[in-house]
Structures are given as C-alpha cells and as structure tokens.
VOTOR-217465 format. One line per 3 residues: number of its first residue (from 1); for each residue x negated, y negated, z negated of N, C-alpha, C. Coordinates in pm, whole numbers. Atoms other than C-alpha are relative to their C-alpha. Layout:
NUM> X/Y/Z/X/Y/Z/X/Y/Z; ...;
This chain:
1> -84/-80/86/61/358/-1769/-63/12/-139; 50/-18/134/30/394/-2144/-48/143/-19; 56/-133/20/-189/685/-2246/37/49/-138;
4> -36/-60/128/-68/915/-2521/-117/81/-50; 121/-67/44/-383/1005/-2704/28/129/-74; -30/-120/77/-209/1267/-2915/5/124/88;
7> -3/-115/-89/-190/1487/-2607/-130/77/-3; 130/-62/-20/-557/1561/-2630/-73/31/-129; 61/-49/122/-620/1657/-2990/-29/148/18;
10> 34/-139/-31/-809/1985/-2947/76/101/-85; -68/-113/58/-581/2276/-3025/89/-36/-118; -81/39/114/-373/2075/-3270/147/-13/35;
13> -139/11/-40/-56/2048/-3070/69/134/-9; -77/-123/2/219/2300/-3102/-1/62/137; -2/-64/-132/207/2561/-2824/136/-8/66;
16> -135/15/-54/576/2497/-2780/50/-140/-32; -40/139/26/623/2118/-2759/151/-13/-2; -144/23/7/967/1990/-2851/50/-53/133;
19> -50/37/-131/1168/1964/-2534/97/-117/-11; -93/112/2/1365/1653/-2444/143/49/-6; -139/-39/15/1728/1674/-2544/86/-64/108;
22> -95/56/-94/2016/1621/-2306/99/-87/-76; -95/90/64/2243/1331/-2392/112/-31/96; -113/36/-83/2589/1263/-2262/11/-151/9;
25> -25/142/-17/2652/921/-2118/135/-34/-58; -125/41/64/2920/731/-2302/98/-63/97; -89/62/-97/3060/575/-1988/111/96/37;
28> -112/-89/-30/3410/721/-1939/-3/46/144; -15/-55/-134/3439/951/-1642/-130/22/74; 129/-19/-66/3065/959/-1566/-79/104/-78;
31> 72/-104/73/2888/1285/-1660/-148/-30/-12; 145/14/15/2534/1290/-1794/-67/88/102; 70/-75/-105/2278/1414/-1547/-95/100/-60;
34> 106/-95/31/2067/1723/-1575/-114/-28/96; 111/26/-90/1724/1636/-1440/-45/128/67; 48/-121/-67/1647/1898/-1174/-151/7/-12;
37> 144/-19/8/1299/2044/-1195/-46/78/120; 69/-74/-105/1095/2139/-889/28/-55/138; -14/37/-139/1039/2069/-527/78/104/77;
40> -82/-100/-69/1244/2377/-449/126/-66/51; -119/73/-41/1539/2140/-432/-35/-141/42; 49/134/-33/1325/1831/-369/84/-108/-63;
43> -77/101/69/1475/1606/-633/-33/-140/50; 39/132/-48/1293/1318/-463/99/-57/101; -94/52/-98/1573/1293/-207/126/-54/-66;
46> -120/45/69/1834/1217/-472/-1/-151/-9; -5/145/6/1948/858/-455/43/-48/-136; -54/42/129/2172/773/-748/16/124/-87;
49> -8/-120/84/2127/1025/-1034/141/29/-49; -133/-21/50/2493/980/-1119/105/-5/110; -97/1/-108/2653/1009/-777/69/135/6;
52> -83/-120/-8/2883/1284/-658/-79/127/19; 80/-122/-20/2597/1523/-584/-71/44/-126; 71/-32/123/2468/1521/-939/81/97/-85;
55> -66/-100/81/2547/1815/-1163/17/-50/-142; -25/45/136/2708/1731/-1496/-59/99/-100; 50/-85/106/2577/1866/-1822/102/109/-29;
58> -88/-112/26/2719/2210/-1888/7/23/-150; -19/-21/142/2861/2243/-2238/-9/147/-36; 11/-137/46/2829/2554/-2450/118/85/40;
61> -120/-77/-35/3184/2657/-2365/4/36/146; -3/-24/-144/3097/2663/-1995/-106/99/46; 108/-91/-36/2821/2923/-2007/48/107/97;
64> -51/-105/-88/3038/3189/-1847/23/-53/140; -23/59/-131/3140/2956/-1567/-131/-26/72; 131/26/-58/2779/2857/-1513/-60/128/56;
67> 55/-127/-45/2673/3220/-1489/65/46/129; -71/-42/-120/2941/3287/-1230/-46/-80/122; 45/85/-110/2831/2991/-1018/-139/40/45;
70> 137/-35/-34/2465/3089/-1036/-7/131/76; 2/-130/-66/2545/3441/-928/38/-10/147; -44/17/-138/2698/3308/-607/-106/-69/86;
73> 102/71/-75/2392/3104/-511/-101/98/59; 98/-88/-63/2135/3251/-279/-118/-82/48; 115/79/-43/1824/3029/-283/-106/84/69;
76> 100/-87/-62/1611/3328/-187/24/11/150; -34/-7/-142/1796/3348/144/-46/-126/71; 46/126/-58/1721/2981/211/-151/3/19;
79> 146/-6/-8/1354/3042/138/-44/93/112; 35/-95/-105/1346/3342/368/18/-63/136; -25/66/-127/1496/3135/649/-110/-101/30;
82> 108/95/-20/1233/2865/596/-127/70/47; 121/-74/-34/952/3121/610/8/53/142; -17/-54/-135/1095/3275/927/-18/-110/104;
85> 10/110/-96/1112/2934/1096/-145/-37/29; 139/40/-20/743/2866/1043/-91/120/21; 76/-120/-31/634/3225/1095/-95/45/-109;
88> 88/-44/108/488/3300/751/69/-3/-134; -52/-1/135/530/3298/375/-6/-136/-65; -2/124/76/510/3038/101/-104/-100/49;
91> 107/91/-40/177/2895/218/35/-74/129; -35/62/-128/302/2832/572/115/-100/-18; -110/92/27/621/2673/439/-52/-128/-62;
94> 58/117/66/420/2441/214/-75/-86/101; 78/74/-100/187/2346/498/90/-74/97; -94/62/-93/474/2277/737/72/-118/-65;
97> -75/105/70/667/2075/480/-84/-125/-23; 82/116/35/378/1852/369/-70/-62/120; 48/65/-121/275/1783/727/111/-74/73;
100> -114/60/-69/623/1662/822/87/-80/-97; -90/77/85/924/1548/616/-57/-23/-139; 55/12/135/751/1617/287/-109/-104/-10;
103> 107/99/2/454/1402/379/56/-141/-9; -58/135/2/666/1097/452/61/-32/-136; -66/23/129/860/1139/129/-100/-17/-113;
106> 94/5/111/569/1209/-102/-105/-108/17; 87/116/-18/352/940/54/63/-122/-66; -69/111/67/615/692/-64/-5/16/-151;
109> -1/-24/145/634/854/-407/-136/-29/-61; 135/20/53/257/852/-455/-54/-139/28; 46/134/-35/230/500/-314/44/-106/-99;
112> -35/113/86/310/158/-454/111/-86/59; -104/79/-66/587/40/-223/130/8/-79; -129/4/68/940/-42/-335/107/86/67;
115> -102/-75/-73/1114/184/-82/17/142/-56; -27/-127/66/1183/459/-334/126/-15/-84; -119/6/86/1498/551/-522/-39/23/-145;
118> 28/-10/143/1528/586/-898/-69/131/-37; 61/-130/29/1439/954/-900/-145/2/48; 136/5/-54/1136/903/-677/-91/-86/-85;
121> 78/87/86/1019/617/-896/-36/70/-130; 24/-73/124/1054/836/-1204/-109/106/20; 103/-100/-30/845/1112/-1042/-135/-68/18;
124> 125/77/-16/585/850/-944/-61/-32/-136; 47/33/135/562/741/-1307/-58/124/-68; 48/-122/63/527/1101/-1426/-133/46/55;
127> 125/-42/-62/257/1189/-1177/-114/-96/-37; 101/98/37/71/867/-1255/-49/22/-143; 39/-29/139/75/956/-1624/-94/119/-6;
130> 87/-117/-3/-77/1293/-1546/-139/-38/48; 129/46/-51/-353/1130/-1339/-74/-81/-105; 63/83/103/-417/878/-1614/-54/85/-114;
133> 44/-88/108/-438/1152/-1875/-124/80/40; 119/-71/-48/-686/1346/-1661/-122/-91/-3; 112/94/2/-903/1038/-1619/-47/-26/-144;
136> 37/19/140/-894/987/-1996/-77/121/-52; 71/-123/38/-997/1349/-2050/-145/-5/46; 133/-3/-61/-1292/1309/-1816/-91/-110/-54;
139> 84/111/43/-1418/967/-1921/-29/4/-149; 28/-15/144/-1393/1054/-2291/-131/76/-23; 122/-80/12/-1684/1290/-2227/-125/-79/40;
142> 114/81/-42/-1902/1010/-2094/16/-48/143; -4/54/-135/-1985/847/-1763/17/110/104; -19/-94/-110/-1875/1019/-1443/-98/-23/114;
145> 94/31/-106/-2157/870/-1239/-86/121/33; 78/-114/-46/-2314/1149/-1033/59/135/-33; -65/-127/36/-2076/1415/-1171/75/53/121;
148> -69/-60/-116/-1953/1653/-899/137/50/-44; -138/-37/31/-1576/1701/-896/68/52/124; -84/-54/-107/-1357/1920/-678/145/-32/-33;
151> -142/33/16/-1006/1776/-642/77/92/95; -66/-103/-81/-817/2083/-519/149/-28/11; -139/41/-20/-485/1980/-368/12/-148/-27;
154> 17/142/32/-568/1610/-353/117/-88/38; -111/84/-43/-248/1488/-188/-50/-125/71; 40/126/-64/-287/1123/-94/-116/-68/-71;
157> 119/56/64/-593/1073/-315/24/-70/-131; -34/72/123/-423/957/-634/-98/26/-114; 105/-27/99/-695/1124/-844/-138/-21/61;
160> 132/10/-64/-985/1133/-595/-54/-143/0; 44/139/-10/-997/756/-557/-43/-56/-136; 48/45/132/-1008/672/-931/-129/68/-43;
163> 124/-69/33/-1277/938/-973/-118/-64/72; 107/63/-77/-1485/781/-696/-34/-138/-55; 23/133/57/-1443/438/-854/-85/8/-127;
166> 81/-20/121/-1605/582/-1168/-138/55/32; 132/-47/-39/-1904/700/-967/-13/150/19; 5/-144/-19/-1812/1068/-939/-24/35/147;
169> 20/-51/-136/-1916/1270/-634/114/97/28; -127/-71/-14/-1577/1393/-516/9/75/132; -39/-79/-117/-1494/1674/-277/148/29/-15;
172> -145/-9/13/-1120/1661/-213/59/76/119; -61/-81/-106/-900/1898/-16/149/11/-19; -144/-23/4/-538/1959/71/37/88/119;
175> -44/-86/-109/-352/2211/283/62/-79/114; -67/85/-98/-182/1923/465/-98/-97/66; 87/92/-73/-381/1744/735/52/-143/-10;
178> -58/134/12/-139/1452/708/-36/-63/-134; 37/50/133/-207/1418/336/-147/-40/-4; 144/27/0/-583/1433/389/-29/-130/77;
181> 20/122/-78/-567/1163/658/43/-123/-79; -49/112/82/-364/940/427/-97/-28/-115; 94/17/111/-607/1001/139/-128/-70/49;
184> 120/63/-56/-904/907/359/25/-148/28; -36/138/-31/-727/591/473/6/-85/-127; -12/74/125/-643/485/118/-136/-18/-68;
187> 131/8/64/-993/564/-6/-84/-110/64; 77/104/-68/-1149/340/257/52/-139/-36; -59/130/34/-907/60/180/-38/-43/-141;
190> 21/35/140/-958/76/-196/-146/-7/-41; 140/-3/39/-1329/151/-210/-85/-100/79; 76/96/-80/-1456/-64/76/51/-142/-20;
193> -60/132/21/-1214/-353/16/-37/-99/109; 27/88/-112/-1272/-493/362/-147/-18/32; 143/14/-25/-1651/-465/342/-49/115/87;
196> 58/-104/-84/-1879/-259/561/-66/110/-80; 69/-97/83/-2054/-83/274/65/8/-138; -50/-19/135/-1957/59/-62/-85/-77/-100;
199> 76/63/107/-2058/-112/-381/-105/98/-51; 106/-88/51/-2380/23/-535/53/98/-104; -42/-100/97/-2327/346/-725/124/76/38;
202> -121/-68/-42/-2013/448/-539/-25/84/126; 11/-89/-115/-1982/735/-292/140/33/48; -131/-32/-58/-1689/787/-57/31/149/-21;
205> -36/-141/15/-1503/1111/-140/-9/73/134; 1/-83/-119/-1548/1393/108/133/74/6; -132/-60/-14/-1204/1497/229/-3/110/106;
208> -9/-108/-98/-1123/1821/407/136/68/-10; -125/-75/-4/-818/2022/513/-31/145/-36; 28/-137/44/-818/2352/326/105/45/-101;
211> -82/-54/106/-599/2580/120/-91/35/-118; 80/-26/119/-712/2669/-230/-88/124/16; 73/-125/-14/-819/3019/-134/-131/-15/75;
214> 117/17/-86/-1075/2888/115/-107/-91/-59; 97/90/60/-1253/2649/-121/-124/76/-46; 126/-62/41/-1617/2723/-195/-91/-107/-59;
217> 95/93/57/-1917/2567/-363/0/5/-151; 9/12/145/-2006/2475/-721/13/-146/-40; -27/137/45/-1889/2167/-909/-6/-4/-152;
220> -3/15/145/-1932/2034/-1258/142/18/-51; -140/-3/42/-1554/1992/-1281/89/30/119; -102/-28/-101/-1265/2136/-1083/135/-42/-58;
223> -131/46/42/-923/1972/-1103/103/43/102; -109/-42/-90/-600/2110/-959/131/-43/-64; -120/59/59/-291/1901/-1030/125/30/81;
226> -134/-19/-59/69/2001/-957/-1/86/126; 9/-87/-117/-33/2268/-705/48/142/-32; -39/-136/38/33/2591/-897/150/24/14;
229> -145/-14/-20/404/2521/-852/31/74/130; -20/-70/-127/358/2672/-504/-45/146/-6; 50/-136/12/217/3001/-638/78/78/-106;
232> -60/-84/104/406/3283/-815/-110/44/-97; 100/-31/101/235/3401/-1133/-98/107/47; 88/-106/-48/96/3711/-962/-115/-56/84;
235> 104/63/-82/-93/3491/-715/-72/-111/-77; 61/108/78/-156/3213/-966/-118/52/-81; 110/-58/77/-375/3445/-1175/-127/4/84;
238> 116/-8/-88/-606/3506/-880/-50/-139/37; 38/136/-37/-601/3137/-789/-74/-69/-113; 67/58/116/-695/3031/-1142/-140/58/-12;
241> 132/-64/4/-980/3284/-1135/-92/-58/106; 80/56/-108/-1099/3146/-802/-46/-142/-33; 35/137/36/-1089/2785/-921/-104/-1/-111;
244> 98/-8/109/-1276/2882/-1237/-137/38/52; 129/-42/-56/-1547/3043/-1024/-74/-115/67; 61/117/-64/-1608/2705/-859/-52/-100/-102;
247> 31/98/103/-1646/2518/-1189/-119/44/-85; 114/-28/87/-1971/2498/-1384/34/-24/-146; -21/39/139/-1840/2329/-1696/146/-17/-41;
250> -135/37/44/-1474/2235/-1685/101/22/112; -110/-21/-94/-1144/2325/-1518/125/-64/-59; -121/69/46/-836/2104/-1546/115/38/92;
253> -117/-44/-75/-494/2231/-1438/125/-69/-53; -134/39/41/-143/2091/-1443/99/90/73; -97/-92/-58/163/2305/-1379/136/-24/-64;
256> -136/14/51/540/2304/-1420/24/106/-106; -13/-96/110/615/2466/-1758/121/93/16; -108/-98/-5/822/2782/-1771/54/23/-140;
259> -72/-22/124/1062/2769/-2062/144/30/38; -140/-29/-30/1424/2871/-2089/70/-125/52; -65/126/-37/1532/2507/-2064/-34/-39/143;
262> 41/42/-133/1328/2423/-1755/38/103/106; -41/-103/-94/1403/2756/-1591/148/-15/36; -143/21/-24/1774/2686/-1630/23/-120/91;
265> -15/120/-84/1740/2338/-1482/-40/30/143; 45/-35/-133/1545/2476/-1188/105/85/72; -100/-89/-61/1806/2747/-1127/125/-78/41;
268> -117/83/-33/2090/2495/-1139/-31/-88/120; 38/88/-110/1901/2261/-908/-1/71/134; 5/-76/-125/1869/2539/-650/137/7/67;
271> -133/0/-60/2245/2515/-599/22/-121/88; -17/125/-73/2195/2170/-450/-129/-33/75; 127/15/-70/1914/2190/-193/-21/-135/66;
274> 20/132/-57/1973/1838/-65/5/0/152; -14/12/-144/1977/1709/292/-121/49/78; 118/-45/-74/1626/1827/379/-59/123/-67;
277> 61/-121/52/1432/2148/338/-125/-36/-79; 119/23/79/1161/2167/79/-69/133/-24; 78/-119/22/930/2425/-71/51/78/-120;
280> -32/-81/116/974/2709/-312/-84/-48/-118; 71/46/119/875/2623/-668/-7/110/-104; 20/-101/103/733/2844/-941/-40/-68/-131;
283> 36/49/133/721/2767/-1311/-97/99/-64; 99/-85/64/441/2900/-1530/-2/-22/-151; 11/9/145/434/2977/-1901/-145/-31/-36;
286> 136/36/40/136/2822/-2073/-77/123/-47; 66/-123/48/63/3160/-2233/-55/82/116; 48/-75/-117/33/3318/-1886/-124/-65/60;
289> 116/72/-52/-206/3048/-1767/-121/21/-92; 109/-20/95/-412/3083/-2084/-56/141/11; 43/-139/-13/-424/3460/-2042/-85/17/127;
292> 76/-8/-125/-545/3421/-1680/-138/-61/-18; 130/62/26/-822/3189/-1799/-88/90/-87; 76/-86/91/-926/3424/-2078/-58/121/73;
295> 48/-117/-75/-960/3712/-1831/-132/-27/71; 124/33/-72/-1239/3525/-1652/-97/-76/-89; 97/55/93/-1413/3403/-1966/12/-148/-29;
298> -22/140/29/-1258/3060/-2012/101/-14/-113; -96/28/107/-1065/2905/-2302/53/-142/14; -59/134/-5/-833/2608/-2329/-52/-82/-117;
301> 53/90/103/-992/2319/-2517/97/-112/-33; -98/108/20/-730/2049/-2470/126/34/77; -126/-26/-69/-365/2063/-2374/99/-112/-30;
304> -100/104/19/-73/1828/-2333/121/24/89; -124/-11/-76/272/1779/-2182/44/-138/44; -50/126/-54/378/1494/-1954/146/19/40;
307> -141/-12/-34/753/1439/-1930/61/-136/30; -90/111/-25/983/1187/-1770/134/67/27; -129/-63/-23/1344/1245/-1672/-5/106/110;
310> 2/-90/-114/1255/1417/-1346/-137/62/26; 135/-54/-19/890/1516/-1392/-45/65/-129; 47/-74/117/755/1781/-1627/-129/72/38;
313> 126/-67/-35/394/1903/-1631/-82/28/-125; 101/-34/101/172/2093/-1872/-136/-36/56; 136/34/-40/-188/1978/-1863/-97/70/-94;
316> 98/-70/84/-476/2194/-1985/-141/-25/54; 142/6/-34/-853/2151/-1989/-65/124/-54; 65/-124/41/-1050/2475/-1998/-151/-11/15;
319> 146/-7/-5/-1418/2537/-2067/-40/146/-17; 46/-137/15/-1629/2848/-2071/5/43/-146; -14/-50/137/-1564/3063/-2377/-136/30/-61;
C-alpha cells in the first residue's frame, strides 16, 4: 500500500481532517451508497454495495423522514438480545462473535485470498494501510531489533508478523482463541518459511489469549489497533490508562472517529444489521482520546486518518509528556 507521509507530520495536521464527500452516482435509477461505519452492522457481509439492501444517500429535504425512520429502529434491543444469548455484556459478545462467525469472516478480510466481496476487500485495504502507517511510524525511529512490543488485540497477526520480521520482540494477544490460533499459524508459515529454525535475529512472537484488561508487563511500545471500537468512552478512558501503564516509551492507538458525519452513518447502518449478528461498535472523538492520555501524563506526538469507502480510523502515537 502507498504510505501517506503527510499523516505523520508532528502536530501539523488539522484536528478536524476534511471528511470525504458523498457523491451521487450518475447511473439512472441507481442511488449512491452511504458507506456504513462499524462492525455493529458488520458491513463486511455486504455483497454488492449497490444492491437492494444498500441505503441511498439522504438528501437535505429528507432529514425529517430520516429522523422518523431512525426513531423506529431499536439497535439497543438487538444488542441486549445478543448479550443475553452469551450470558454477559459487550466483552462476552465480542468474544463469542470472534470465535465463531466473526472469525471466519475477518480471517478472510485480513487474509490474501480472493473469496471476499467488494466491501470486504475495501476494509482489507483500509486495515492494511493502518498497519503500514504504524510500521512507518515505528521504523522511522530506527531499527526495531530487540525492541519489545505489545500488540494488544492482535487479530490474525497482521501487525505482529511484520514487527517480528523487523526483529522486534513481540507479545501479542487477542480475546479470541480462534484469532490467536490463526495468528500463530500464519506467523510460523511466514517466519519459518518451511525451515526448522528462524533466520538469525528473528524471534517468534509470543501469542496468548487475553482481554485488554488482563494484560500485564512492561514494553517499549504498546500498540492497540481497531479495538477501542468495542469499548464505550467511559470504559475506553480506563483502557487507555491501562495500556499506557504497560508502555515505557510509546503508545499507538487506532479508533473509529466520532464526528457528526460518521455518527450518522453508523446510526443509519444500524437499521440494516445484515444476515448475521455482529458486535456493538463505539466511535471516539479524538479530543476524548487525547484527554484520556493527558490524564495519565501522555501527549499525542503524531496523528493521522486512514479512510477508504468502508473503513475509517484515526491513528495517534503518544509519548510521555
């Protein structure tokens, strides 16, 4: 993926990046699509972005109608039913989802196979850009050989493996045992390459099943990508503080941005939960994340925004103030 170096000019970017504009398709009779935001509706299950299940762009004259439709939706009830089925709250829902249907879906998205639809491919591109930008952040500071890194919420190893290839000492974790098993499998395939031993200077990442709250230890760098979407702001503050307590020098976070535009897209998307159940999603204002970091003595040094049609993520690098 092409790296956008302008994302990482220290403190020079606007705190409110210009948001992508919606454009109407010129094809007669085919409405432009609003890209849903969040796994709350699991946009990854959408096949054709312009099929009958896609929501058309709502014009300014339709605001009243939109408000009426939104008032009739009850996504909270769906979430409550999910929690009741697995016997817990958001964490249990996330764990259940990513150990079952969600694992199969996101393994394809994070993989390299062709068995993905257009939306899934777009999300793959967006996530890959975020990983690439993180690697650029880290390697710009020098060699990663021997640097300890905690990859909190590692998924299938999309960041852990590149870090290990650079010589970092990686401890990676995920709440999903299925994700961790897949990450271990991929790491062995990519790092061993059919050999019995690793190349000199490389160390196999240490993978473990764990939620963020249970992580411990000290690391030069802690990275947590696309995980805060599962935490409301009230819990995200404590989670950011906990992750910061694990980091000696640097903390890198990515999160779904909370703006009026993205909040509206998320709310509209909740009207169309798709054929399978997914997880609740929370958006976070960059100002709230920055405030949480400042409370524990950290400051944002670099920041950026990764956007594709169906993937949106703020990326911040924090250091001790």
